[in-house]
PDB file as gemmi writes it, atoms N, CA and C in Angstrom:
CRYST1    1.000    1.000    1.000  90.00  90.00  90.00 P 1                      
ATOM      1  N   MET A   1     -48.877  22.436  75.895  1.00  0.00           N  
ATOM      2  CA  MET A   1     -47.744  22.124  75.039  1.00  0.00           C  
ATOM      3  C   MET A   1     -48.283  21.523  73.735  1.00  0.00           C  
ATOM      4  N   THR A   2     -47.896  22.109  72.632  1.00  0.00           N  
ATOM      5  CA  THR A   2     -48.354  21.682  71.317  1.00  0.00           C  
ATOM      6  C   THR A   2     -47.363  20.701  70.713  1.00  0.00           C  
ATOM      7  N   GLN A   3     -47.892  19.619  70.198  1.00  0.00           N  
ATOM      8  CA  GLN A   3     -47.076  18.637  69.486  1.00  0.00           C  
ATOM      9  C   GLN A   3     -47.810  18.258  68.210  1.00  0.00           C  
ATOM     10  N   ILE A   4     -47.054  18.053  67.152  1.00  0.00           N  
ATOM     11  CA  ILE A   4     -47.619  17.587  65.897  1.00  0.00           C  
ATOM     12  C   ILE A   4     -47.660  16.063  65.953  1.00  0.00           C  
ATOM     13  N   THR A   5     -48.810  15.502  65.694  1.00  0.00           N  
ATOM     14  CA  THR A   5     -48.970  14.054  65.729  1.00  0.00           C  
ATOM     15  C   THR A   5     -48.815  13.477  64.321  1.00  0.00           C  
ATOM     16  N   VAL A   6     -48.707  12.177  64.272  1.00  0.00           N  
ATOM     17  CA  VAL A   6     -48.650  11.488  62.986  1.00  0.00           C  
ATOM     18  C   VAL A   6     -49.951  11.750  62.215  1.00  0.00           C  
ATOM     19  N   GLU A   7     -51.070  11.773  62.930  1.00  0.00           N  
ATOM     20  CA  GLU A   7     -52.364  12.035  62.288  1.00  0.00           C  
ATOM     21  C   GLU A   7     -52.388  13.430  61.659  1.00  0.00           C  
ATOM     22  N   GLU A   8     -51.864  14.412  62.380  1.00  0.00           N  
ATOM     23  CA  GLU A   8     -51.832  15.766  61.843  1.00  0.00           C  
ATOM     24  C   GLU A   8     -50.896  15.859  60.639  1.00  0.00           C  
ATOM     25  N   LEU A   9     -49.754  15.191  60.718  1.00  0.00           N  
ATOM     26  CA  LEU A   9     -48.824  15.199  59.584  1.00  0.00           C  
ATOM     27  C   LEU A   9     -49.468  14.551  58.361  1.00  0.00           C  
ATOM     28  N   ALA A  10     -50.190  13.458  58.560  1.00  0.00           N  
ATOM     29  CA  ALA A  10     -50.880  12.810  57.435  1.00  0.00           C  
ATOM     30  C   ALA A  10     -51.888  13.774  56.809  1.00  0.00           C  
ATOM     31  N   GLY A  11     -52.609  14.533  57.634  1.00  0.00           N  
ATOM     32  CA  GLY A  11     -53.551  15.528  57.128  1.00  0.00           C  
ATOM     33  C   GLY A  11     -52.853  16.652  56.384  1.00  0.00           C  
ATOM     34  N   LEU A  12     -51.719  17.088  56.896  1.00  0.00           N  
ATOM     35  CA  LEU A  12     -50.946  18.138  56.228  1.00  0.00           C  
ATOM     36  C   LEU A  12     -50.399  17.651  54.893  1.00  0.00           C  
ATOM     37  N   MET A  13     -49.993  16.392  54.848  1.00  0.00           N  
ATOM     38  CA  MET A  13     -49.505  15.834  53.586  1.00  0.00           C  
ATOM     39  C   MET A  13     -50.622  15.829  52.553  1.00  0.00           C  
ATOM     40  N   GLN A  14     -51.833  15.521  52.986  1.00  0.00           N  
ATOM     41  CA  GLN A  14     -52.991  15.529  52.082  1.00  0.00           C  
ATOM     42  C   GLN A  14     -53.295  16.948  51.608  1.00  0.00           C  
ATOM     43  N   LYS A  15     -53.362  17.874  52.546  1.00  0.00           N  
ATOM     44  CA  LYS A  15     -53.754  19.246  52.228  1.00  0.00           C  
ATOM     45  C   LYS A  15     -52.681  19.997  51.436  1.00  0.00           C  
ATOM     46  N   SER A  16     -51.446  19.901  51.878  1.00  0.00           N  
ATOM     47  CA  SER A  16     -50.389  20.735  51.304  1.00  0.00           C  
ATOM     48  C   SER A  16     -49.609  20.088  50.167  1.00  0.00           C  
ATOM     49  N   ALA A  17     -49.574  18.752  50.149  1.00  0.00           N  
ATOM     50  CA  ALA A  17     -48.784  18.075  49.122  1.00  0.00           C  
ATOM     51  C   ALA A  17     -49.636  17.190  48.220  1.00  0.00           C  
ATOM     52  N   GLY A  18     -50.924  17.037  48.567  1.00  0.00           N  
ATOM     53  CA  GLY A  18     -51.808  16.218  47.740  1.00  0.00           C  
ATOM     54  C   GLY A  18     -51.515  14.727  47.813  1.00  0.00           C  
ATOM     55  N   ILE A  19     -50.847  14.294  48.882  1.00  0.00           N  
ATOM     56  CA  ILE A  19     -50.469  12.896  49.052  1.00  0.00           C  
ATOM     57  C   ILE A  19     -51.315  12.286  50.171  1.00  0.00           C  
ATOM     58  N   THR A  20     -52.004  11.203  49.864  1.00  0.00           N  
ATOM     59  CA  THR A  20     -52.824  10.535  50.868  1.00  0.00           C  
ATOM     60  C   THR A  20     -52.079   9.332  51.418  1.00  0.00           C  
ATOM     61  N   VAL A  21     -51.767   9.410  52.698  1.00  0.00           N  
ATOM     62  CA  VAL A  21     -51.129   8.316  53.423  1.00  0.00           C  
ATOM     63  C   VAL A  21     -51.865   8.216  54.750  1.00  0.00           C  
ATOM     64  N   SER A  22     -52.324   7.031  55.100  1.00  0.00           N  
ATOM     65  CA  SER A  22     -53.032   6.877  56.374  1.00  0.00           C  
ATOM     66  C   SER A  22     -52.057   7.090  57.526  1.00  0.00           C  
ATOM     67  N   PRO A  23     -52.567   7.583  58.653  1.00  0.00           N  
ATOM     68  CA  PRO A  23     -51.689   7.745  59.819  1.00  0.00           C  
ATOM     69  C   PRO A  23     -51.019   6.437  60.233  1.00  0.00           C  
ATOM     70  N   GLU A  24     -51.729   5.326  60.078  1.00  0.00           N  
ATOM     71  CA  GLU A  24     -51.146   4.029  60.442  1.00  0.00           C  
ATOM     72  C   GLU A  24     -49.962   3.676  59.538  1.00  0.00           C  
ATOM     73  N   THR A  25     -50.114   3.912  58.258  1.00  0.00           N  
ATOM     74  CA  THR A  25     -49.021   3.659  57.316  1.00  0.00           C  
ATOM     75  C   THR A  25     -47.861   4.603  57.588  1.00  0.00           C  
ATOM     76  N   LEU A  26     -48.188   5.860  57.855  1.00  0.00           N  
ATOM     77  CA  LEU A  26     -47.146   6.845  58.124  1.00  0.00           C  
ATOM     78  C   LEU A  26     -46.368   6.478  59.385  1.00  0.00           C  
ATOM     79  N   GLU A  27     -47.068   6.024  60.403  1.00  0.00           N  
ATOM     80  CA  GLU A  27     -46.410   5.594  61.644  1.00  0.00           C  
ATOM     81  C   GLU A  27     -45.506   4.390  61.379  1.00  0.00           C  
ATOM     82  N   ALA A  28     -46.025   3.422  60.655  1.00  0.00           N  
ATOM     83  CA  ALA A  28     -45.259   2.211  60.366  1.00  0.00           C  
ATOM     84  C   ALA A  28     -44.048   2.497  59.478  1.00  0.00           C  
ATOM     85  N   GLN A  29     -44.158   3.533  58.639  1.00  0.00           N  
ATOM     86  CA  GLN A  29     -43.087   3.858  57.705  1.00  0.00           C  
ATOM     87  C   GLN A  29     -42.435   5.199  58.040  1.00  0.00           C  
ATOM     88  N   SER A  30     -42.400   5.557  59.324  1.00  0.00           N  
ATOM     89  CA  SER A  30     -41.890   6.875  59.716  1.00  0.00           C  
ATOM     90  C   SER A  30     -40.413   7.063  59.393  1.00  0.00           C  
ATOM     91  N   GLY A  31     -39.690   5.958  59.169  1.00  0.00           N  
ATOM     92  CA  GLY A  31     -38.293   6.058  58.777  1.00  0.00           C  
ATOM     93  C   GLY A  31     -38.091   6.036  57.269  1.00  0.00           C  
ATOM     94  N   THR A  32     -39.190   5.889  56.530  1.00  0.00           N  
ATOM     95  CA  THR A  32     -39.143   5.888  55.071  1.00  0.00           C  
ATOM     96  C   THR A  32     -39.010   7.321  54.580  1.00  0.00           C  
ATOM     97  N   GLY A  33     -38.261   7.536  53.544  1.00  0.00           N  
ATOM     98  CA  GLY A  33     -38.072   8.878  53.016  1.00  0.00           C  
ATOM     99  C   GLY A  33     -39.361   9.496  52.490  1.00  0.00           C  
ATOM    100  N   PHE A  34     -39.473  10.813  52.657  1.00  0.00           N  
ATOM    101  CA  PHE A  34     -40.628  11.528  52.102  1.00  0.00           C  
ATOM    102  C   PHE A  34     -40.757  11.257  50.606  1.00  0.00           C  
ATOM    103  N   ASP A  35     -39.623  11.192  49.911  1.00  0.00           N  
ATOM    104  CA  ASP A  35     -39.669  10.970  48.465  1.00  0.00           C  
ATOM    105  C   ASP A  35     -40.322   9.633  48.127  1.00  0.00           C  
ATOM    106  N   ALA A  36     -40.063   8.599  48.924  1.00  0.00           N  
ATOM    107  CA  ALA A  36     -40.684   7.295  48.691  1.00  0.00           C  
ATOM    108  C   ALA A  36     -42.184   7.321  48.963  1.00  0.00           C  
ATOM    109  N   LEU A  37     -42.622   8.272  49.804  1.00  0.00           N  
ATOM    110  CA  LEU A  37     -44.043   8.430  50.104  1.00  0.00           C  
ATOM    111  C   LEU A  37     -44.736   9.338  49.092  1.00  0.00           C  
ATOM    112  N   GLY A  38     -43.954   9.937  48.194  1.00  0.00           N  
ATOM    113  CA  GLY A  38     -44.521  10.786  47.159  1.00  0.00           C  
ATOM    114  C   GLY A  38     -44.488  12.275  47.459  1.00  0.00           C  
ATOM    115  N   VAL A  39     -43.831  12.665  48.543  1.00  0.00           N  
ATOM    116  CA  VAL A  39     -43.745  14.082  48.910  1.00  0.00           C  
ATOM    117  C   VAL A  39     -42.422  14.636  48.396  1.00  0.00           C  
ATOM    118  N   ASP A  40     -42.510  15.624  47.513  1.00  0.00           N  
ATOM    119  CA  ASP A  40     -41.292  16.248  47.006  1.00  0.00           C  
ATOM    120  C   ASP A  40     -40.954  17.485  47.838  1.00  0.00           C  
ATOM    121  N   SER A  41     -39.905  18.190  47.453  1.00  0.00           N  
ATOM    122  CA  SER A  41     -39.447  19.345  48.239  1.00  0.00           C  
ATOM    123  C   SER A  41     -40.498  20.456  48.288  1.00  0.00           C  
ATOM    124  N   LEU A  42     -41.238  20.658  47.208  1.00  0.00           N  
ATOM    125  CA  LEU A  42     -42.289  21.680  47.225  1.00  0.00           C  
ATOM    126  C   LEU A  42     -43.435  21.279  48.150  1.00  0.00           C  
ATOM    127  N   GLY A  43     -43.755  20.002  48.188  1.00  0.00           N  
ATOM    128  CA  GLY A  43     -44.783  19.521  49.105  1.00  0.00           C  
ATOM    129  C   GLY A  43     -44.368  19.718  50.550  1.00  0.00           C  
ATOM    130  N   LEU A  44     -43.117  19.435  50.844  1.00  0.00           N  
ATOM    131  CA  LEU A  44     -42.610  19.614  52.202  1.00  0.00           C  
ATOM    132  C   LEU A  44     -42.594  21.093  52.570  1.00  0.00           C  
ATOM    133  N   LEU A  45     -42.246  21.938  51.621  1.00  0.00           N  
ATOM    134  CA  LEU A  45     -42.279  23.383  51.856  1.00  0.00           C  
ATOM    135  C   LEU A  45     -43.707  23.839  52.176  1.00  0.00           C  
ATOM    136  N   GLY A  46     -44.689  23.284  51.484  1.00  0.00           N  
ATOM    137  CA  GLY A  46     -46.082  23.607  51.756  1.00  0.00           C  
ATOM    138  C   GLY A  46     -46.506  23.168  53.145  1.00  0.00           C  
ATOM    139  N   ILE A  47     -46.044  22.010  53.575  1.00  0.00           N  
ATOM    140  CA  ILE A  47     -46.349  21.517  54.919  1.00  0.00           C  
ATOM    141  C   ILE A  47     -45.753  22.441  55.968  1.00  0.00           C  
ATOM    142  N   VAL A  48     -44.502  22.838  55.776  1.00  0.00           N  
ATOM    143  CA  VAL A  48     -43.838  23.748  56.709  1.00  0.00           C  
ATOM    144  C   VAL A  48     -44.587  25.076  56.774  1.00  0.00           C  
ATOM    145  N   GLY A  49     -44.975  25.615  55.623  1.00  0.00           N  
ATOM    146  CA  GLY A  49     -45.712  26.878  55.596  1.00  0.00           C  
ATOM    147  C   GLY A  49     -47.038  26.786  56.322  1.00  0.00           C  
ATOM    148  N   GLU A  50     -47.744  25.692  56.132  1.00  0.00           N  
ATOM    149  CA  GLU A  50     -49.027  25.497  56.816  1.00  0.00           C  
ATOM    150  C   GLU A  50     -48.832  25.420  58.330  1.00  0.00           C  
ATOM    151  N   LEU A  51     -47.792  24.742  58.770  1.00  0.00           N  
ATOM    152  CA  LEU A  51     -47.506  24.663  60.205  1.00  0.00           C  
ATOM    153  C   LEU A  51     -47.171  26.037  60.782  1.00  0.00           C  
ATOM    154  N   GLU A  52     -46.393  26.811  60.055  1.00  0.00           N  
ATOM    155  CA  GLU A  52     -46.053  28.153  60.519  1.00  0.00           C  
ATOM    156  C   GLU A  52     -47.308  29.014  60.652  1.00  0.00           C  
ATOM    157  N   ASN A  53     -48.217  28.906  59.700  1.00  0.00           N  
ATOM    158  CA  ASN A  53     -49.465  29.660  59.763  1.00  0.00           C  
ATOM    159  C   ASN A  53     -50.331  29.208  60.926  1.00  0.00           C  
ATOM    160  N   ARG A  54     -50.442  27.915  61.127  1.00  0.00           N  
ATOM    161  CA  ARG A  54     -51.295  27.376  62.198  1.00  0.00           C  
ATOM    162  C   ARG A  54     -50.790  27.722  63.590  1.00  0.00           C  
ATOM    163  N   HIS A  55     -49.476  27.650  63.759  1.00  0.00           N  
ATOM    164  CA  HIS A  55     -48.910  27.777  65.095  1.00  0.00           C  
ATOM    165  C   HIS A  55     -48.243  29.129  65.352  1.00  0.00           C  
ATOM    166  N   GLY A  56     -48.117  29.951  64.319  1.00  0.00           N  
ATOM    167  CA  GLY A  56     -47.513  31.269  64.501  1.00  0.00           C  
ATOM    168  C   GLY A  56     -46.062  31.204  64.942  1.00  0.00           C  
ATOM    169  N   THR A  57     -45.413  30.112  64.618  1.00  0.00           N  
ATOM    170  CA  THR A  57     -44.015  29.909  65.004  1.00  0.00           C  
ATOM    171  C   THR A  57     -43.206  29.577  63.764  1.00  0.00           C  
ATOM    172  N   PRO A  58     -42.138  30.336  63.502  1.00  0.00           N  
ATOM    173  CA  PRO A  58     -41.306  29.984  62.351  1.00  0.00           C  
ATOM    174  C   PRO A  58     -40.620  28.638  62.580  1.00  0.00           C  
ATOM    175  N   MET A  59     -40.623  27.837  61.563  1.00  0.00           N  
ATOM    176  CA  MET A  59     -39.940  26.546  61.625  1.00  0.00           C  
ATOM    177  C   MET A  59     -38.488  26.745  61.197  1.00  0.00           C  
ATOM    178  N   PRO A  60     -37.591  25.946  61.749  1.00  0.00           N  
ATOM    179  CA  PRO A  60     -36.187  26.083  61.349  1.00  0.00           C  
ATOM    180  C   PRO A  60     -36.013  25.694  59.879  1.00  0.00           C  
ATOM    181  N   PRO A  61     -35.044  26.294  59.205  1.00  0.00           N  
ATOM    182  CA  PRO A  61     -34.804  25.965  57.792  1.00  0.00           C  
ATOM    183  C   PRO A  61     -34.554  24.474  57.566  1.00  0.00           C  
ATOM    184  N   ASP A  62     -34.028  23.799  58.575  1.00  0.00           N  
ATOM    185  CA  ASP A  62     -33.764  22.357  58.442  1.00  0.00           C  
ATOM    186  C   ASP A  62     -35.044  21.559  58.243  1.00  0.00           C  
ATOM    187  N   ALA A  63     -36.202  22.098  58.644  1.00  0.00           N  
ATOM    188  CA  ALA A  63     -37.472  21.363  58.501  1.00  0.00           C  
ATOM    189  C   ALA A  63     -37.737  21.037  57.036  1.00  0.00           C  
ATOM    190  N   GLU A  64     -37.361  21.939  56.156  1.00  0.00           N  
ATOM    191  CA  GLU A  64     -37.587  21.734  54.722  1.00  0.00           C  
ATOM    192  C   GLU A  64     -36.644  20.700  54.120  1.00  0.00           C  
ATOM    193  N   ARG A  65     -35.617  20.339  54.879  1.00  0.00           N  
ATOM    194  CA  ARG A  65     -34.631  19.389  54.376  1.00  0.00           C  
ATOM    195  C   ARG A  65     -34.714  18.019  55.059  1.00  0.00           C  
ATOM    196  N   CYS A  66     -35.700  17.846  55.932  1.00  0.00           N  
ATOM    197  CA  CYS A  66     -35.857  16.548  56.602  1.00  0.00           C  
ATOM    198  C   CYS A  66     -36.121  15.472  55.561  1.00  0.00           C  
ATOM    199  N   LYS A  67     -35.538  14.326  55.769  1.00  0.00           N  
ATOM    200  CA  LYS A  67     -35.663  13.226  54.813  1.00  0.00           C  
ATOM    201  C   LYS A  67     -36.813  12.284  55.138  1.00  0.00           C  
ATOM    202  N   THR A  68     -37.177  12.169  56.432  1.00  0.00           N  
ATOM    203  CA  THR A  68     -38.208  11.204  56.831  1.00  0.00           C  
ATOM    204  C   THR A  68     -39.261  11.889  57.706  1.00  0.00           C  
ATOM    205  N   PRO A  69     -40.451  11.315  57.767  1.00  0.00           N  
ATOM    206  CA  PRO A  69     -41.480  11.854  58.664  1.00  0.00           C  
ATOM    207  C   PRO A  69     -41.021  11.884  60.124  1.00  0.00           C  
ATOM    208  N   ARG A  70     -40.315  10.849  60.568  1.00  0.00           N  
ATOM    209  CA  ARG A  70     -39.852  10.824  61.971  1.00  0.00           C  
ATOM    210  C   ARG A  70     -38.906  11.979  62.241  1.00  0.00           C  
ATOM    211  N   GLN A  71     -37.950  12.197  61.346  1.00  0.00           N  
ATOM    212  CA  GLN A  71     -36.997  13.297  61.489  1.00  0.00           C  
ATOM    213  C   GLN A  71     -37.743  14.629  61.509  1.00  0.00           C  
ATOM    214  N   PHE A  72     -38.731  14.775  60.642  1.00  0.00           N  
ATOM    215  CA  PHE A  72     -39.523  15.997  60.562  1.00  0.00           C  
ATOM    216  C   PHE A  72     -40.293  16.233  61.862  1.00  0.00           C  
ATOM    217  N   LEU A  73     -40.998  15.205  62.338  1.00  0.00           N  
ATOM    218  CA  LEU A  73     -41.779  15.346  63.574  1.00  0.00           C  
ATOM    219  C   LEU A  73     -40.885  15.673  64.762  1.00  0.00           C  
ATOM    220  N   ASP A  74     -39.742  15.029  64.860  1.00  0.00           N  
ATOM    221  CA  ASP A  74     -38.824  15.308  65.967  1.00  0.00           C  
ATOM    222  C   ASP A  74     -38.370  16.759  65.950  1.00  0.00           C  
ATOM    223  N   LEU A  75     -37.974  17.256  64.782  1.00  0.00           N  
ATOM    224  CA  LEU A  75     -37.497  18.631  64.662  1.00  0.00           C  
ATOM    225  C   LEU A  75     -38.603  19.641  64.933  1.00  0.00           C  
ATOM    226  N   VAL A  76     -39.754  19.440  64.312  1.00  0.00           N  
ATOM    227  CA  VAL A  76     -40.870  20.376  64.472  1.00  0.00           C  
ATOM    228  C   VAL A  76     -41.359  20.394  65.917  1.00  0.00           C  
ATOM    229  N   ASN A  77     -41.499  19.233  66.533  1.00  0.00           N  
ATOM    230  CA  ASN A  77     -41.984  19.186  67.913  1.00  0.00           C  
ATOM    231  C   ASN A  77     -40.989  19.803  68.888  1.00  0.00           C  
ATOM    232  N   THR A  78     -39.703  19.626  68.638  1.00  0.00           N  
ATOM    233  CA  THR A  78     -38.675  20.272  69.479  1.00  0.00           C  
ATOM    234  C   THR A  78     -38.794  21.786  69.345  1.00  0.00           C  
ATOM    235  N   THR A  79     -38.995  22.268  68.134  1.00  0.00           N  
ATOM    236  CA  THR A  79     -39.134  23.703  67.888  1.00  0.00           C  
ATOM    237  C   THR A  79     -40.378  24.257  68.577  1.00  0.00           C  
ATOM    238  N   LEU A  80     -41.497  23.558  68.445  1.00  0.00           N  
ATOM    239  CA  LEU A  80     -42.741  24.020  69.066  1.00  0.00           C  
ATOM    240  C   LEU A  80     -42.639  24.010  70.591  1.00  0.00           C  
ATOM    241  N   MET A  81     -41.992  23.011  71.169  1.00  0.00           N  
ATOM    242  CA  MET A  81     -41.847  22.963  72.620  1.00  0.00           C  
ATOM    243  C   MET A  81     -40.941  24.083  73.119  1.00  0.00           C  
ATOM    244  N   ALA A  82     -39.918  24.424  72.355  1.00  0.00           N  
ATOM    245  CA  ALA A  82     -39.010  25.502  72.747  1.00  0.00           C  
ATOM    246  C   ALA A  82     -39.722  26.854  72.712  1.00  0.00           C  
ATOM    247  N   GLY A  83     -40.689  26.982  71.808  1.00  0.00           N  
ATOM    248  CA  GLY A  83     -41.414  28.245  71.684  1.00  0.00           C  
ATOM    249  C   GLY A  83     -42.584  28.361  72.640  1.00  0.00           C  
ATOM    250  N   ALA A  84     -42.914  27.281  73.344  1.00  0.00           N  
ATOM    251  CA  ALA A  84     -44.079  27.285  74.244  1.00  0.00           C  
ATOM    252  C   ALA A  84     -43.819  28.041  75.525  1.00  0.00           C  
TER     253      ALA A  84                                                      
END                                                                             
């Protein structure tokens, strides 16, 4: 069963959105909006695209509209578990 971790999301934010946030900070601020962390809609779209490429599973359109890392991880992990 594949799950996206906070560490993986932090890496994706670095790679796809150019935003460096430590996994510890991301975990502590998982309810903070992506915008407050410096990730805009194009950055989030890049993260979603990278996940789709890595896992070969289309992400739901709502993934691009998630407001917080926690909301994003919950949605993406539910999608990945359903496809497993």
